[in-house]
N, C-alpha and C positions, 0 to 999 in steps of 0.2 A: 233518971224518970223520962218520960219520955215526951221528943220532940209535939205540937200543938200545930199544925194547920188551918188558918183560920182560910178560910173555902172565901172571905169575904175580902185579906189583906194579903197573900200570900199572890205573889203574879210571879207564878209562872215559868221558867227562861224555856224555849223549847227548839232541845237540839235536833238535829236527826240522828236515827243512827244507821253508824254503817265508819266506816273508817276511815272519812273523807272524812262529813263533817258531824265525829268525834274527836280529829287532831286539829280542824283548822274551824269549825264554828263551836267546839267546848268552852276559848279559852276564851272566846272572842267573850260569851254569855258569861263570865266566871268577872270576864273583868262587870261586864252594865248591874250583873249582880254584889259589887262594891259598891256602883255609881244610886244605883235604888236604894240600897241599904244605908248608904253617906244623909239618905232626902228622911226617914222614920221621922223626929222631929221626938224624937224620945222615945213610941213609941212597939215599946217588940212581940207584940202583935205584925206590924207592914213589917214585910220581909219580902224576899223573892229566892226562889229554891231550885237549882235549873235539873231539870227532867231532858228525858225521850220525846219525841215521838210519839217512841213504838208505846210507853204510855198512860200520857196526853190520847189515844187514840185511842188505849185498851183498861179508862177506865170510866167508867160509869160519872164516880162526882167532878170526875178534872174538866169536863164543861161549869163549875157551875163557878172557878177561881182565872181569876180574870190570867193574863198570859198573851208573852211577845211572844213567839216564832222569827227566828235565830237563823239564817241561809232560805233561801229559795225553793222551789214547787219541792225544782229537779233531784232534790239534795233531804228535803226537810215534809215526809205526809204531812204534818200538821199543816206546813205553809201552800202547799197543793187541797186542803178540804177546803180552804178558810183564804185565801188570797182570793181568788175571784172577786165577792164579796164583799170586800175595806177599799176603801180610796187610795188611790196616791195622795198622801197629803206629802211627799216628798219628792222629783226625778231627777236625776242625772243625767244625762249622755249616753239614757237608754243604757244604764250600767250599775248604778245605785238605785234603788227601790224606800221608801219608809210609806206602807200602808196602815192605814185606823182613820178613823172615823173621829171629829175631833172634836163632834157637837155632844158624843154617848156610845154605850160601848167600851168593851174590855180586853182588845185585843186587836193586837196590833202587828205586822210584819217584816223584818226588817233583814234586807237584803241587798245583795249584787246579781253580778254576771260570777260571779272570782270571788277569791276569798278577799279579795285586796274592798271588791265593790262594797261586801258581807259587813268587811270591819267601819266602812266607809260610812255609812246606813247607817248601823251603830254607833258610831261619833259621834254622827250627827244630828242623829236620836237626844241624844242627851244635848251637845252644847247649844241646838237654835231650838232650843226648850220645845221639843214634843213628847221627852221622860217627861218631863214637869206637867207638862196637860196632861198626860194615863197613867200617871197620880194624881192627877187632882180627881181624876173622872174616880177612879178604882176606890180612890181609899175615899169622898167625899171632900176632900179640900176647900176651903173657899179659895176661890180659884182668884 
């Protein structure tokens, strides 16, 4: 049976296409996927899927999905496309960045100047409640 991805409730985790982001950012994306899937609250239609920036930029339907870009604009073309339009939700030492609109929207960018910074951004996104805020917005959960 084919798997169905609901454009309203499937969160795309977007990593860059290339050796460096595949090697460094994809494992981080799968950790975030597990964190998202653990918050499904018993609903099968809520989930996360890891995709590349090239898939995201080349699929017409991709814009309909909520999405979190992992990795900075230098290694992720989707991050490069959206990061200037998103406010900073968190910044540390000009090394770790979390960008999202905490009041509305369905996009976020989690990145650092290196792999450690990107990992820190994802860990802080989860630990500091920004992931839950993002999911409240896209899954229309009571906040």
